[in-house]
MIDOSE-1310 file (N, C-alpha, C; in nm, 2 decimals, decimal comma, always signed):
residues 156
xxxx	-3,66/-11,24/-0,44/-3,61/-11,24/-0,30/-3,57/-11,10/-0,26; -3,61/-11,06/-0,15/-3,58/-10,92/-0,11/-3,43/-10,91/-0,07; -3,38/-10,79/-0,09/-3,24/-10,77/-0,06/-3,21/-10,77/+0,08; -3,30/-10,74/+0,17/-3,28/-10,74/+0,31/-3,26/-10,88/+0,37
xxxx	-3,30/-10,98/+0,30/-3,29/-11,11/+0,35/-3,17/-11,18/+0,29; -3,09/-11,11/+0,21/-2,97/-11,17/+0,15/-2,85/-11,08/+0,19; -2,74/-11,14/+0,17/-2,61/-11,06/+0,20/-2,50/-11,13/+0,14; -2,39/-11,05/+0,13/-2,27/-11,11/+0,06/-2,18/-11,17/+0,17
xxxx	-2,13/-11,29/+0,14/-2,04/-11,36/+0,23/-1,90/-11,33/+0,19; -1,80/-11,39/+0,26/-1,66/-11,36/+0,23/-1,62/-11,39/+0,08; -1,69/-11,49/+0,02/-1,66/-11,52/-0,12/-1,74/-11,43/-0,21; -1,80/-11,32/-0,16/-1,88/-11,23/-0,24/-1,99/-11,29/-0,31
xxxx	-2,06/-11,39/-0,25/-2,17/-11,46/-0,30/-2,30/-11,40/-0,23; -2,39/-11,35/-0,31/-2,51/-11,29/-0,25/-2,61/-11,40/-0,23; -2,63/-11,44/-0,10/-2,71/-11,56/-0,07/-2,75/-11,55/+0,08; -2,79/-11,66/+0,13/-2,83/-11,68/+0,27/-2,74/-11,79/+0,33
xxxx	-2,73/-11,78/+0,47/-2,67/-11,89/+0,54/-2,77/-11,97/+0,62; -2,75/-12,10/+0,62/-2,83/-12,19/+0,70/-2,74/-12,24/+0,82; -2,79/-12,21/+0,94/-2,71/-12,25/+1,06/-2,80/-12,36/+1,13; -2,76/-12,49/+1,12/-2,84/-12,59/+1,19/-2,80/-12,62/+1,33
xxxx	-2,89/-12,67/+1,41/-2,86/-12,73/+1,54/-2,90/-12,87/+1,53; -2,81/-12,96/+1,52/-2,84/-13,10/+1,50/-2,80/-13,19/+1,62; -2,87/-13,30/+1,63/-2,84/-13,39/+1,74/-2,72/-13,48/+1,70; -2,68/-13,58/+1,78/-2,57/-13,66/+1,75/-2,60/-13,76/+1,64
xxxx	-2,72/-13,78/+1,60/-2,76/-13,86/+1,49/-2,76/-13,79/+1,36; -2,75/-13,65/+1,37/-2,75/-13,57/+1,25/-2,89/-13,52/+1,21; -2,99/-13,54/+1,30/-3,12/-13,49/+1,27/-3,13/-13,34/+1,32; -3,17/-13,26/+1,23/-3,18/-13,11/+1,26/-3,29/-13,08/+1,36
xxxx	-3,25/-13,03/+1,47/-3,34/-12,99/+1,58/-3,40/-12,85/+1,55; -3,32/-12,76/+1,51/-3,35/-12,62/+1,49/-3,26/-12,57/+1,38; -3,30/-12,46/+1,32/-3,22/-12,40/+1,21/-3,25/-12,25/+1,21; -3,14/-12,17/+1,18/-3,16/-12,03/+1,17/-3,11/-11,99/+1,03
xxxx	-3,19/-11,92/+0,95/-3,15/-11,88/+0,82/-3,13/-11,73/+0,83; -3,01/-11,69/+0,79/-2,97/-11,55/+0,79/-2,91/-11,50/+0,66; -2,90/-11,37/+0,64/-2,82/-11,33/+0,52/-2,68/-11,38/+0,53; -2,62/-11,40/+0,42/-2,48/-11,46/+0,42/-2,38/-11,37/+0,48
xxxx	-2,41/-11,24/+0,50/-2,31/-11,15/+0,56/-2,31/-11,17/+0,71; -2,40/-11,24/+0,77/-2,40/-11,27/+0,91/-2,30/-11,38/+0,94; -2,21/-11,35/+1,04/-2,11/-11,45/+1,07/-2,17/-11,57/+1,14; -2,09/-11,68/+1,14/-2,13/-11,80/+1,22/-2,15/-11,77/+1,36
xxxx	-2,06/-11,69/+1,42/-2,06/-11,66/+1,56/-2,19/-11,58/+1,60; -2,22/-11,48/+1,51/-2,34/-11,40/+1,54/-2,47/-11,48/+1,53; -2,47/-11,58/+1,44/-2,59/-11,66/+1,42/-2,60/-11,76/+1,54; -2,49/-11,81/+1,59/-2,49/-11,90/+1,70/-2,53/-11,83/+1,83
xxxx	-2,50/-11,70/+1,84/-2,54/-11,63/+1,96/-2,70/-11,62/+1,97; -2,76/-11,63/+1,86/-2,91/-11,64/+1,86/-2,96/-11,78/+1,87; -2,90/-11,87/+1,79/-2,95/-12,01/+1,78/-2,92/-12,09/+1,91; -2,81/-12,08/+1,97/-2,77/-12,16/+2,09/-2,86/-12,14/+2,21
xxxx	-2,88/-12,01/+2,25/-2,96/-11,99/+2,37/-3,11/-12,03/+2,34; -3,16/-12,01/+2,22/-3,29/-12,06/+2,18/-3,30/-12,21/+2,19; -3,19/-12,28/+2,14/-3,19/-12,42/+2,14/-3,18/-12,48/+2,28; -3,11/-12,41/+2,37/-3,10/-12,45/+2,51/-3,23/-12,44/+2,58
xxxx	-3,31/-12,33/+2,54/-3,44/-12,31/+2,60/-3,54/-12,42/+2,56; -3,53/-12,45/+2,43/-3,63/-12,55/+2,37/-3,59/-12,69/+2,41; -3,46/-12,72/+2,41/-3,41/-12,86/+2,44/-3,33/-12,85/+2,57; -3,39/-12,87/+2,68/-3,33/-12,85/+2,81/-3,22/-12,95/+2,84
xxxx	-3,22/-13,06/+2,77/-3,11/-13,16/+2,79/-2,99/-13,14/+2,71; -2,99/-13,03/+2,63/-2,87/-12,99/+2,55/-2,76/-12,96/+2,64; -2,65/-13,04/+2,63/-2,54/-13,03/+2,73/-2,41/-13,01/+2,66; -2,39/-13,05/+2,53/-2,26/-13,03/+2,46/-2,29/-12,99/+2,32
xxxx	-2,21/-12,90/+2,27/-2,23/-12,85/+2,13/-2,09/-12,86/+2,07; -2,08/-12,93/+1,95/-1,96/-12,93/+1,87/-1,97/-12,83/+1,76; -1,87/-12,75/+1,74/-1,87/-12,65/+1,64/-1,74/-12,65/+1,56; -1,74/-12,59/+1,44/-1,62/-12,58/+1,37/-1,54/-12,45/+1,41
xxxx	-1,43/-12,43/+1,34/-1,35/-12,31/+1,37/-1,41/-12,18/+1,35; -1,52/-12,17/+1,27/-1,59/-12,05/+1,24/-1,67/-11,99/+1,36; -1,68/-12,07/+1,47/-1,76/-12,03/+1,58/-1,67/-11,99/+1,70; -1,54/-11,95/+1,68/-1,45/-11,91/+1,78/-1,48/-11,77/+1,83
xxxx	-1,40/-11,71/+1,91/-1,41/-11,57/+1,95/-1,50/-11,56/+2,07; -1,59/-11,45/+2,07/-1,67/-11,42/+2,18/-1,78/-11,53/+2,21; -1,80/-11,62/+2,12/-1,90/-11,73/+2,14/-1,85/-11,82/+2,25; -1,72/-11,84/+2,26/-1,67/-11,93/+2,37/-1,70/-11,88/+2,51
xxxx	-1,72/-11,75/+2,52/-1,76/-11,69/+2,65/-1,90/-11,74/+2,69; -1,99/-11,76/+2,59/-2,12/-11,81/+2,62/-2,13/-11,95/+2,67; -2,05/-12,04/+2,62/-2,04/-12,17/+2,66/-1,98/-12,19/+2,80; -2,01/-12,29/+2,87/-1,95/-12,31/+3,00/-2,05/-12,33/+3,11
xxxx	-2,00/-12,32/+3,23/-2,09/-12,34/+3,35/-2,21/-12,25/+3,35; -2,19/-12,12/+3,31/-2,30/-12,02/+3,32/-2,42/-12,06/+3,23; -2,39/-12,12/+3,11/-2,50/-12,16/+3,02/-2,54/-12,30/+3,04; -2,46/-12,38/+3,10/-2,49/-12,52/+3,12/-2,46/-12,60/+3,00
xxxx	-2,39/-12,55/+2,90/-2,36/-12,61/+2,77/-2,21/-12,61/+2,75; -2,15/-12,73/+2,73/-2,01/-12,74/+2,70/-1,99/-12,71/+2,55; -1,91/-12,62/+2,52/-1,88/-12,58/+2,38/-1,75/-12,63/+2,34; -1,75/-12,73/+2,25/-1,62/-12,79/+2,19/-1,60/-12,75/+2,05
xxxx	-1,49/-12,68/+2,02/-1,46/-12,63/+1,89/-1,37/-12,73/+1,82; -1,41/-12,79/+1,71/-1,34/-12,89/+1,64/-1,26/-12,82/+1,53; -1,12/-12,83/+1,54/-1,04/-12,76/+1,45/-0,96/-12,86/+1,37; -0,92/-12,81/+1,25/-0,82/-12,89/+1,17/-0,69/-12,86/+1,22
xxxx	-0,60/-12,96/+1,22/-0,46/-12,94/+1,26/-0,39/-12,85/+1,17; -0,30/-12,77/+1,21/-0,23/-12,67/+1,13/-0,14/-12,74/+1,02; -0,10/-12,86/+1,04/-0,01/-12,93/+0,94/-0,09/-13,02/+0,85; -0,22/-13,02/+0,86/-0,31/-13,10/+0,77/-0,31/-13,04/+0,63
xxxx	-0,30/-13,13/+0,53/-0,31/-13,09/+0,39/-0,42/-13,16/+0,33; -0,50/-13,10/+0,24/-0,61/-13,17/+0,17/-0,73/-13,19/+0,26; -0,81/-13,29/+0,21/-0,93/-13,32/+0,29/-0,90/-13,40/+0,41; -0,97/-13,36/+0,52/-0,95/-13,43/+0,65/-1,09/-13,44/+0,71
xxxx	-1,14/-13,56/+0,74/-1,27/-13,57/+0,81/-1,25/-13,53/+0,96; -1,32/-13,43/+1,00/-1,31/-13,39/+1,14/-1,41/-13,46/+1,23; -1,36/-13,49/+1,35/-1,46/-13,56/+1,44/-1,58/-13,48/+1,47; -1,70/-13,55/+1,46/-1,83/-13,49/+1,49/-1,87/-13,39/+1,38
xxxx	-1,78/-13,33/+1,31/-1,82/-13,23/+1,21/-1,89/-13,30/+1,09; -1,85/-13,42/+1,06/-1,91/-13,49/+0,95/-2,06/-13,52/+0,97; -2,11/-13,52/+1,09/-2,25/-13,55/+1,12/-2,33/-13,44/+1,06; -2,29/-13,31/+1,08/-2,37/-13,20/+1,03/-2,36/-13,19/+0,88
xxxx	-2,24/-13,22/+0,83/-2,23/-13,22/+0,68/-2,31/-13,33/+0,62; -2,32/-13,44/+0,68/-2,41/-13,55/+0,63/-2,56/-13,50/+0,64; -2,59/-13,43/+0,74/-2,73/-13,38/+0,75/-2,76/-13,28/+0,63; -2,66/-13,19/+0,60/-2,68/-13,11/+0,48/-2,70/-13,19/+0,36
xxxx	-2,62/-13,29/+0,34/-2,64/-13,38/+0,22/-2,78/-13,44/+0,22; -2,83/-13,49/+0,33/-2,96/-13,54/+0,33/-3,06/-13,44/+0,29; -3,05/-13,32/+0,35/-3,15/-13,21/+0,32/-3,14/-13,17/+0,17; -3,02/-13,16/+0,12/-3,01/-13,12/-0,02/-3,05/-13,22/-0,12
xxxx	-3,08/-13,34/-0,08/-3,14/-13,44/-0,17/-3,28/-13,39/-0,22; -3,35/-13,32/-0,13/-3,47/-13,25/-0,17/-3,44/-13,13/-0,25; -3,49/-13,13/-0,38/-3,45/-13,03/-0,47/-3,49/-12,89/-0,43; -3,59/-12,87/-0,35/-3,64/-12,74/-0,31/-3,54/-12,67/-0,22
xxxx	-3,44/-12,73/-0,17/-3,34/-12,67/-0,08/-3,21/-12,63/-0,15; -3,20/-12,68/-0,28/-3,08/-12,65/-0,35/-3,07/-12,50/-0,39; -3,18/-12,44/-0,42/-3,18/-12,30/-0,45/-3,27/-12,23/-0,35; -3,23/-12,11/-0,32/-3,31/-12,03/-0,23/-3,41/-11,95/-0,31
xxxx	-3,54/-11,98/-0,29/-3,64/-11,91/-0,37/-3,74/-11,83/-0,27; -3,72/-11,85/-0,14/-3,81/-11,78/-0,05/-3,77/-11,64/-0,03; -3,86/-11,55/-0,01/-3,83/-11,41/+0,02/-3,79/-11,38/+0,16; -3,85/-11,46/+0,25/-3,84/-11,43/+0,39/-3,75/-11,54/+0,46
xxxx	-3,67/-11,50/+0,56/-3,59/-11,60/+0,62/-3,67/-11,70/+0,71; -3,78/-11,66/+0,76/-3,86/-11,76/+0,84/-3,92/-11,86/+0,75; -3,95/-11,83/+0,63/-4,00/-11,93/+0,53/-3,89/-12,02/+0,50; -3,77/-11,98/+0,49/-3,65/-12,06/+0,46/-3,63/-12,16/+0,58
xxxx	-3,65/-12,11/+0,70/-3,63/-12,20/+0,82/-3,74/-12,31/+0,81; -3,86/-12,27/+0,78/-3,97/-12,36/+0,77/-3,95/-12,47/+0,67; -3,89/-12,43/+0,55/-3,87/-12,52/+0,45/-3,76/-12,63/+0,49; -3,66/-12,58/+0,56/-3,56/-12,68/+0,61/-3,63/-12,77/+0,71
xxxx	-3,70/-12,72/+0,81/-3,77/-12,81/+0,91/-3,87/-12,90/+0,84; -3,94/-12,86/+0,74/-4,03/-12,95/+0,67/-3,95/-13,06/+0,60; -3,84/-13,03/+0,55/-3,76/-13,14/+0,49/-3,71/-13,24/+0,59; -3,67/-13,19/+0,71/-3,63/-13,28/+0,82/-3,75/-13,37/+0,86
xxxx	-3,87/-13,31/+0,87/-3,99/-13,38/+0,90/-4,02/-13,49/+0,80; -4,00/-13,46/+0,67/-4,02/-13,56/+0,57/-3,92/-13,67/+0,58; -3,80/-13,64/+0,61/-3,69/-13,74/+0,62/-3,72/-13,83/+0,74; -3,76/-13,77/+0,85/-3,78/-13,85/+0,97/-3,90/-13,94/+0,96
xxxx	-4,01/-13,89/+0,90/-4,13/-13,97/+0,88/-4,10/-14,09/+0,78; -4,02/-14,07/+0,68/-3,99/-14,18/+0,59/-3,91/-14,28/+0,66; -3,82/-14,24/+0,75/-3,74/-14,34/+0,82/-3,83/-14,42/+0,92; -3,92/-14,35/+0,98/-4,01/-14,42/+1,07/-4,10/-14,52/+1,00
xxxx	-4,15/-14,48/+0,88/-4,24/-14,56/+0,80/-4,16/-14,68/+0,75; -4,04/-14,66/+0,71/-3,96/-14,78/+0,66/-3,93/-14,88/+0,77; -3,91/-14,83/+0,89/-3,88/-14,92/+1,00/-4,01/-15,00/+1,03; -4,12/-14,93/+1,02/-4,25/-15,00/+1,05/-4,28/-15,10/+0,95
xxxx	-4,25/-15,08/+0,82/-4,27/-15,17/+0,71/-4,19/-15,30/+0,73; -4,07/-15,29/+0,79/-3,98/-15,40/+0,80/-4,04/-15,51/+0,90; -4,12/-15,46/+0,99/-4,18/-15,55/+1,09/-4,09/-15,56/+1,21; -4,15/-15,61/+1,32/-4,07/-15,61/+1,44/-3,96/-15,70/+1,44
xxxx	-3,96/-15,81/+1,37/-3,85/-15,91/+1,37/-3,73/-15,86/+1,29; -3,75/-15,79/+1,18/-3,64/-15,74/+1,10/-3,59/-15,60/+1,15; -3,67/-15,53/+1,22/-3,63/-15,39/+1,26/-3,52/-15,40/+1,36; -3,51/-15,50/+1,44/-3,41/-15,51/+1,55/-3,28/-15,54/+1,49
């Protein structure tokens, strides 16, 4: 893997970051793979306008606390997208399931069931994005096939 496609994150881990854009069901619509040194805010400045262009009905985006700062200027009436930042309360201790945040975490769990996404083996970030989207395609096609096999009476 080339060094230009990797970077050190805050935990000093030399890796890549995967930034998904998922719908309310948790299906990944788009993904951006960056060096781990790229902050969530910087990745979202690339991913969100591209997502709004591809998915015109995109009206609301839920993010975690890592997407604060100058990204909040992008959301709003000018972009046509409401940006809601889901934060943990200051007095919370231990694990706390955050509203809407669990949907994306569940999507990551679904994707990581495919062993080829557990480790980053691709040299280029666009290949990493394609690998994630291919996994989503496999997941969606299996769900559609399972629904079709149940038959119309049991699928409802």
